[in-house]
N, C-alpha and C positions, 0 to 999 in steps of 0.2 A: 764276262758278262752275268749279272744276276739272273735267276730263272725268272722268267715271266709269267705273274700269276693274274688272277682275275681280281679286280677292284669293282666294289658296287658304287654306283652313283646315285646319291640320294639328292634330289632337285628340291629345293626349299624356296624357288621363285614365288610360288603362291602364298608363302608364309612369310618367312623372314623377309624375302624381297618385297613382297606388298607392303610390308611395315614401313618402309621408307616413306619419307615425306614426298608427296607427288605421284606415288606407284600404286594407289589403292585401285582396286578392281571391282567391278559389280559381279555378281554371281554368273550371268552369261558370259562375261569375259574369262572368269576363271576357268569355265568349261572350256572354251576355245583354246585357252592355253594349256589346259590339260591334255586335250586330245592333240596337241601338237607335241608336248611332251612325250606321248606315248609313241607318235611316230618317230620322234628323235631317238628313242630307244632307252629312256632312263629307267633305272630299276625301280625307284621309289619316287613317289610323287607327295611331298607334304602339302596337303590341299589348304590348310588354314589351321585355325585357332578356334574351335568350335565354341567355345565359353565367352570369346570375346564378343560376340552379337549373334542375334538370330541369322542375318545374312551370312555371317561366316560359317554358322552350322549347317545352312541350308547348302551352302556352296560345297562344303565338305561332302555333305549327304548325296548331292547330285553327281559331283565328281566320282563318289565311290559307286554310284549306279551306273553311271555311262562309260567309265574307263575302267577296263577290266583286266588288262595284262600287268600293269605295274602293281605294286605294294602301294596302297594308298595309306597315307598316315596323317593323322590328326593330333596337334599339340596339346599339351595341358600341363599345368602346374601340378605340383604333388598335393593335390587336393580332392578330396571325395567328389564334389560338384563338378569339378573340371574334367575328371576321369570319366564319370558317369555321362556327361554331355559329349565327349569324344566317342564313347562307346557306342552311344545311340546313334550319332551321327555318321559313324562307320559302319554301322550294321549292314548296309546293302552290299559293302565292298567284297569282292572276290577274295582279296587278300587284305584284310586290314592290320595296322599297326598302330598302336597308341604309343606316342613319344612324350613321356613324362620328364620333368626337369626341376631341380631345385639348385641354388647357388651353394657352393662348398668353400668359397673364400671366406677368411675370417673378415676381410672388409665388407663383404656382402652381407655375411651373417650378423654381424654388429651393427652396421649402419643402416641396411635397408630391410632386412627381414626381422632384425632384433630377436633372435632366437639364439639358443646355444648350439653348439656342435652336436649333443646328444639328441636335441629335438630335431636337428637336420636329418640325422642318420634314421630316426624313427620316421620321419615322414616320407623320406625316400623309399624305405623299406615297405611302408604300408600302401604307398602309391603304387609300388610295382605289383604288389600282391593284387590289389583291387583291379588294376588293369588286366592282370591275368585272368579275371573273370570273364573279360569280354573277348580276348583274343591270346593266343599263344605267342604272339610277335609283340614283345614290348621293349621299346627302347628306353633307355635312362639317360638323361644328360645332366652333367655336372657344371651348372653354369659358372664362368669364371674359373675353370679347372686348372688353366695354366699359372693362376695366381694364388692357387690354393696351396696348403701345407701339405707335404708329400705324405707323410704317415697318415694324416687324417684322409686325404683323398683315397689313399689304397684301401682304408678301412671301409669307405663309403662304397667304392666299387666292389670290394669283395661281398659286402651285405647284399647290394642290390642284384648281384648275380645269383647268390645263394636264395634270393627271394624271387627270381624267375625272370630276370632280364635278360634278353639274349642279344642285346646290342648295346655297347656302352659308348657313348659320346663324350669326348673331353674336349670341349671347345676353347678356343683361344677368344674369348667373348668380345674383348676390346682390341684386339689386334696388336698386342703388346710384344708378343714373342719374335724372336728371330729363327731362321731354319735350324741352326746348330741346337739352340735350344728346345725347340719342338720335337727333334729327333731323340735327344737324350731323354727328354720328358717321357714320351711314348716308350722308349725301352725300358726305362726305369720303373713304370707303372706296371707295363706287361709282365716284366721279369719278377716284380715283388708282389703282384697279387696272386695268391697260390691257386685260385680257380679261373684265372684268366682265360685259360684254354677253353672254357664251356661259353664263351661270349665273343662276339665280333666286335672289333674296336672300330671306332669312328673318328674323324676329325671334322672340325666346323671351324673355318679360319675366317676372321675379319680383316679388313683391308686398311685399317687406319695408318699403318706404316708402309703401305704399298707391298706387303710381303705374304698376302693371303694364298696366292697360288704356290710361291716357293715354300710356305709353311706347310702347306697341303701335301706337296710332294716329299717333302722331308718326313712327314708322317707316315706316308707309304713306306717310304725306306726303313722306317723303325718298326715295320708289321702291321700297320693299319690297313683294315680291309674295305672301309667304306669312306667315302669323300662327300661332305655335304658342300653344295654349291649352287650358284643361281646363273640363269641365263643372263648375259651382259654384266654379270658380276655385281646386280642390284642387291640392295639390302640396307640395314641399319647404318646410318653414319656414312663412311666410306664404302660400305658394300660388302660382299662376300666373294670368297675365291670364285673366280670366273668358270662355269663349265666348260665352255668353248677352248679357254686357254689350257685348262688340265688335260682335257681330252685330246687336244692338238699335240701337246708336248708328248704325250705317249704314243702319237702316230708318228711325229717327226724325229724325235730323239729315244726310240726304245732301247737304245745302248745306255741311256743316262735314267730313263723312266721305264723301268722294265714291268709294265703292267698293262693289262687289256682291260678295255671296256665294251659294254654292248651298244654303245652309241652309234648311230647312223650319220657320220659326220656330214653328208649330204644334206642333212636336214638343219644343220647349225645355222646358217643364214636365214632360213624361213622362219626359225623360231626367234631368231633375234629380231627380225622385222616385225613379226606378229607381236612380239612384245612392246616394240616402240610404237606401233599403231594403236594397241590397246590402252596404254598408260599414257601416250602423247609425249614420252620423254626420249628423246634421241641419245644415242651413244655418241661420244667424242669423236672426231673425225679420226683420229689415229689410234682408236681403240684395236688392240689386238685381234685378229681374224675376222672381226665383223664390222670395224670402222670403216667408212667411206675410202679412206686412203689406204687400208691394209694392203690392196692389190692395185693402187694407184701409183703411176710414175710421172712426174714433171721433169726432173732434171734430165738434161740431154745425155749425160753420160750413161744414166740408169736406162733411159729409154732406148738408147742404141744397144746396151748389153742384153736387155731383155727380148729385143727383137731378134736378135741373134740367138740368143739361148736363154730362156726366163730364168734358169737355175742361177744365172748371175746374179741376180738380186731377190729371187724368190724362193724360200725354202719349203714351200708347200702350193699345189696347184689351187687356184681360186675355185674350180669345179669339185675339189674334194671337199669343201665345205658349203657347197650350194651357191657360192657367189657366180653370177652368170659369165663374167669374164674379168681378166685383167684390163686395167683402164690407162691408157696414156693420156694424161691431163696436158693440154696444150696451154702454155703459159710462157713468161718470159725467160725460164730456164730451159725450154724445149730444144730439141735439136731438129736438123732438117729430116733425119729418118723418120722420126715420128710424125712429122708434118705431112710427110710423103704417104706414110702407111694410112694416116686418117683421111687424106684425100682419097685415097684408092677405095677405103671403106666406104665412103660416100659416093663413090662411083665416078671419080675424076682421074683420068689417066692424064698426067702431066710431063710436059717434056722437062729436062734437066734445068733448062733456063727458067721456065715457068716455077719450078719447085724453089729455085732460088729467090725468084721474087715473092712468091706467096710466103716463104719462109721470113723474109725481112719484113713484110707488112703484117704478118702475125705478130712478130717480136714487137713491133712499134705499137700495134694494139694493145697487146698484153701488157705493156709497161704501163698503160692508162688504165685498163679494166681488170687486171690481175688474172683472168683466165679467159680463153677463147672459145666459145661454143661452136656446136656444128653449123649452126646458122651463120655466125660471124665468118667461119672458114669457107662456107659455100659463098658467101658474098665477096670475100676476098678474091677467090678464085675466079668468080664472075668478072670482078674489076681487072684482074691482071689480063684475063683472055681478051678483053675489050680494049686492053692496052692502054687503059686511063691510069695517069700517074697519081694513083689514090693516096699513097702512104708515104709520099715523100716526106721530109722534115717540114711541119707546119700544116699537116692533114691527119685526120683520123677516121676511119670507118667507123660508122654508126652501126647500133643493132641492125641486123638484117631485116626489112621490112619485104614486101612483093617484090622489090629490087633494091639494089645497094644505093646509098646516098653519101654524099661526102659533107662532113662538117669541118670548119676550120677549128685549130687548137693552136695555142703558143708554139713557136718553132722550138725543137728539141736539139741540141747539140751533141747529145751523147753517140757514140758510135753504136753499130748494129751488134747484137751478141755473137760471139763466135758459133761455129757450126755446132758443136756438141753442148752449147749452153753454159751456164755458170754453174750447174749442180755440181756437187762433190759426191765423190765415190764412197764416202762413209756416212 
């Protein structure tokens, strides 16, 4: 087993995350998120891109003023005005960092920036030196690093470290790389740059091929000590590496991801929920760790398993990430045990005969409505106890009002689901 080491979590939810369409935040919303990120335990909060707008500069200044434990970073291009703007915005910070960047791939140099390699090196060195006039904590990023020519990238990294960069970030800006490539890439750069030992190396992976988390973990295996990520994986295009996924991989699989973070995992769900509330953008239902289905079970086989021992289908406890509880969703795939458990949680103690009737009527209802709410279930129990043949073929229980009512629907000839439902075990 590899020796466990500490990894720095650089959260860019308020900068790269906020740049994504639909995720823009007002100043007060950024401050709320920054306070939650502090509770979460991130090491560095990238609060914004000060030169982008007056509001962004003000947001960085206020976050720097009010959030004291983490390092507060502001982004800047390798341009004097950008760096001065970031330096001024970060002045109130207890621990300020200027994060300056320039593209290093020939594609970006020739087609976007329209400058030579020599001009790129000069701009990068000048930017780092100017940033050092404001703070000793300067991060340099080589945009599109993974598509840059290796010899030139090594030269840039060596020169910015000599100029005073304390962190060097080599991002997979367009999410093009695979984990084996990322690991080989970082190993080669760190080995070839003679002064690499004087800086901390960082990874920033995008999810265009769905590999951002895997690539980040590969970078750590290669010796990287800082991971840049976001809550819910938000960010440009397909997003960034997801903070919650990276952190929980290290907690659940320390044998394969031998690193520690300072994240309080019990705050993960709260951070995810706040971000969704602030931006109005929900995560998909099956999102790992924080999606509404991450700890939800509808298949009868799964429900039966987790009721006996939740480790049968859950590799982490919901409370470990701040999720209130595991959810047994009642639907057409559910089993009797889940129905009985939910009835008991609602205060109904049923006989075996009643459980059987409630189960069959619940399945009939779920076939029409996809899922069954607590109100639906309570109404079914009420009907069963009144011995009303509510859900024989040809009837359907409507949504519960103050009392149950019956409405007619076309007769169904399909048999009732078996006891453990139709859910598969894979």
